[in-house]
N, C-alpha and C positions, 0 to 999 in steps of 0.2 A: 316739258317734252314727255310724252308718254309712249311706252312700248309694251306690247304684250309678249312676255318672255316665252309663251307657249309657241309663238311663231318664229322664235329667234333662229331656228336652224333651217329655215326654208330657203335661205339665199344660196346655200351650197358653197359659200366662201370659207367656211370653217368646219372642221371635223368636230362633231358632237362628242363631248367627253362621256365616257362610260362611268357614271357616278356609282354604279353598283360594284365597280372594281377600282376604287380610288388608289392612285399611286402617289405617295408623298415624296416629292423631289427634295431631298435634303441637300443643304449646302455641304461642300467638302470643307471640313475644318482641320487645319494642320494641327498635329499633336506635337508639342515641344516638351523636351525633358528639361525642367528647370535646373539651372546651375546655382551655385552658392549665392551669386549676386541677385538671383531672381526670387529668393525665398520670401521676401517681404513685399514683392511687387504685386499690385492689383492684377486680377485676371484680365480685366478689360477696362478701357476708359468708359466712364458713365456717359449717358446721353445728356445733351444740354437740358437744363431744367426750364422747359418752356411748354406753354399750352398750345402753341401754334401747330397746325397740321397742314401747312401750306403745300399744296400739290398732292397730298395723300388722297387716295381713292377710298371712300367710305360707303358702306351699304348699311342701311337701316331697314329692318323688316318690321311689318306691322305698323305702318305709318299712314294709314288711310284716314284717320280721324283728325280734324283740325284742332281739337283740344286734347289730344292724347300724348302720351309720353314719347312715342316714336316721332311724331311731327315736331315736338319741342326739341328732341335730340337732333334731328336733321337740321333744324334751323341753327342750333348752336354749333354743330360741326361745320356748317357752311360759313358761319361768322368767324370760325377759327382758320379758315382758308382751305378746308377740304373740298374735294370734288365729290359731290354726294349723289347717290342713287337711293331711291326708296321703293319699297314694294309692298303690295297688299293683295288680297284675293279678289278685289273688285276694282272696277274701272274708275272709281272715285279717286284712286291714287293719282290719276292724271290731273285732277283739279289741284291736289296738294302739291304736285310737282310744279305746276304753273305758278302757284303762289310763292313757292320757295325759290324758284329758278333753278331747279335740279331736274334729274331724269327720273321718271316713274316707270315701274314695271308691274305687270299683273302676273301672279303666279300662285299656285297652290303649293305651299312649302312643306306639306305632308307627303307630297309626291316626289320621289327622288328624280324622276325624269324631268319634271318641271324645274326642280332646283338646279339640275345640270344645265338646262336651257337658260335659266336666269344667269348662271355663272358665265356662260358664253356671251350672253347679250351684254352684260355689264362690262366684260373685258373688251368687247368690240366698241362699245360707246365711250368708255372712260379709261379703260386700262385695268390692270390687275388690282383686286381689292386688297387693301392693306389694313383697313379698319372695318370690323364687322360688329354690328349691334343686333343681337338676336332678341328683338322685342316682340315678335309675332307670338300670338297665343293668348294675350290678355283678353278678358271678356269684353264684349261690346253689346250694344242693343241688338245688333243683327245676329250675334252669336253669344248668347248669355251663358254664364257659368252654370253647370249642372249642379243643382243643390238638392241632394237626395241622400238619405241614410244608406250605408253600404248594403243593408239587407234588401233595399228597394232599387239599388243601382243596377241597370242592365249592363251587360258586357259591352255593347256598342257605345253606351254613354261613357263607360270607363275608358275604352280605347280612344274615343273622341277627345277626351280631356288630356290623356297622355300624349296623343299624337300632336295636338295643336300647341301644347305647352312644353313638351320635351323633345319629341321627334323632330320638330322644326329646327330646334337649336342644334341637334345632332347632325341633321342632313346639311344644314347651311355651313356649320363649322367644318364638316368633312370636305365640303366642296372647295373651301378656300385655304385650308391650312397648308396644303402642299406648296402653293405659290408663296405664302408668307414665309415658310421655312426656307425655301430656295433663295429668297431675297434677304433673309436674315433679320426681318423686322415685321411686326404685326401686332395688332390689338384686337382681342375679342372680348366683348362685354355681353353677358347673358342676363336677361331679366328673370330673376327669381321672384319671390314675394316673402313677406313675413309668414304667411300661411304655408305651413309645411316645414321649412327650415327652422322657424322660431316658435311657432305656435300653431294652433288649429282650432277650428270650430266644427260642431256637428254638421253633418250633411255636405261637407266639402272634401271628402276623402280623396277623390280622384284628382282634384286640383292641387291639394296639398301634397299628394304623392308625386305628382308631376314636377312641382316646384322644388321639392326636396331633391328630386332626381336631377334637376338643373344644376343644383349646387354640387352634387356628386360628379356630374359631367364636367363642370367647371374645374374642379380640383384635379381630376384625373388628367384632363386635357392640358392643364397648366403644367403638370409635371412632364408630360410627353413633349411639350413644345418649349420648355424653358431653355434648352441648349441652343435653340434656333432663333433666339431674340424675339420670341412671341409671348406676350403676356395674356392670360385668360382670367377674367374676374367676373363676379356677379354683383348685381345691385338688387336689393330686396326692398321694394316699396311697401309701406304700410297702407293706410287709408289715404288715397289720392283722389282729389275731386276732378272728375272728368264728366263729359256728357253722358257717359254710361253709368254714373254713380246713382245708386238708389237712395231713397230718403234714409233708410236704415244705415247705409254706409256713411252718409253725410253726418248723421247724428253720432255715429261711432267716432268720426273724425273730431267732432266737437268735444268729445270726452278724452282726447289725448292730453298729455301734459302741456303741449304747446297751445291747446285749446281750439284747434281747427284742423281740417284735413290738409294734407300737403298738396302741392300743385305739380302738374307735369313738368314745369320748367325747373322746379327744385330737384326732381329726380334726374332730369336731363343734365343738370349741372354736375351731378355726381358721375353720371355715365361718361360725359365728355372729358372729365378729369382723368378717368381711368383709360380713356382712349388716347390720351396725350403723351408726348415724350416725358412730361413731368412725372408720370406714374411708372417709370421704367423699373423701379425696384419693388413693385407691388404685383403679385401674381398668386392665383389660387385662393383669393379672398372673396368674402361676401360683405358688402357694405350695406347696412340697414339704413333706410331712409324712412323713418316712421314717427318723427317728432318725439322720440323718447318713450313711445308707448310700450315697447317690449322690455324695458329695463325697470319700470316702476313696480312697486309692490302693492300700492293701493291707489284709489282714485284721488285725483287732486280736486280740491274745491276752493 
């Protein structure tokens, strides 16, 4: 099923949220003064250690490619019992939604009004989002990464990389954290990359800066939401083989300690673990998925 989030507010049945003035509805948490018998008691009972997400509403952004990380993540979340919505900037998302049996939306996630319309549309179709995977922003054939030295990088190119890789995660997180906090449970997983937080290559300053920013956003938001039962983590893929991979990237993957590029499904496995109740004691972390490439000191032969 496919829906254009840009038209989500035309029915008149729902008041559009003002995403430029977000209000985080916090749960009221009783404050108790511990007595002598309570000194050694745990603060709260842990969640069941399970990967299942039965009945949870999940939104995966940037899921338009059939061989991308977003698509693989949506498939895994569906298999775990979640009710899934996916979104991309083009109408091809409707094909992906049909293949997965989920709901698809079209929206420009760098535009805060369209993010607000998306939030309303998902709520109307599935309910309040409890699991958010901010995958939008990774390069594709239609929107390739800008590779240019800083001295030759235009301001518009810089802003474009920052907006699609960092601003999207900020706007989408801001749109849903209020509901997660009110319900006392939520999962946010942001897609970073090894480029920026771990290493960098010449000509990719804008992308590296944006992905490093994703990790900073992840950690700050994790601390803001920790008292409300919401965890926020990041996954940083290395060289992953997708339809958008260049020959140079594929060769780079062959040079990893594992001896091959990673797959979208391997990254999706890490993402979905962090989305699950089993990851309830993990927050503010970055999980690197790169075949050991970032920890070695020399090339393996």
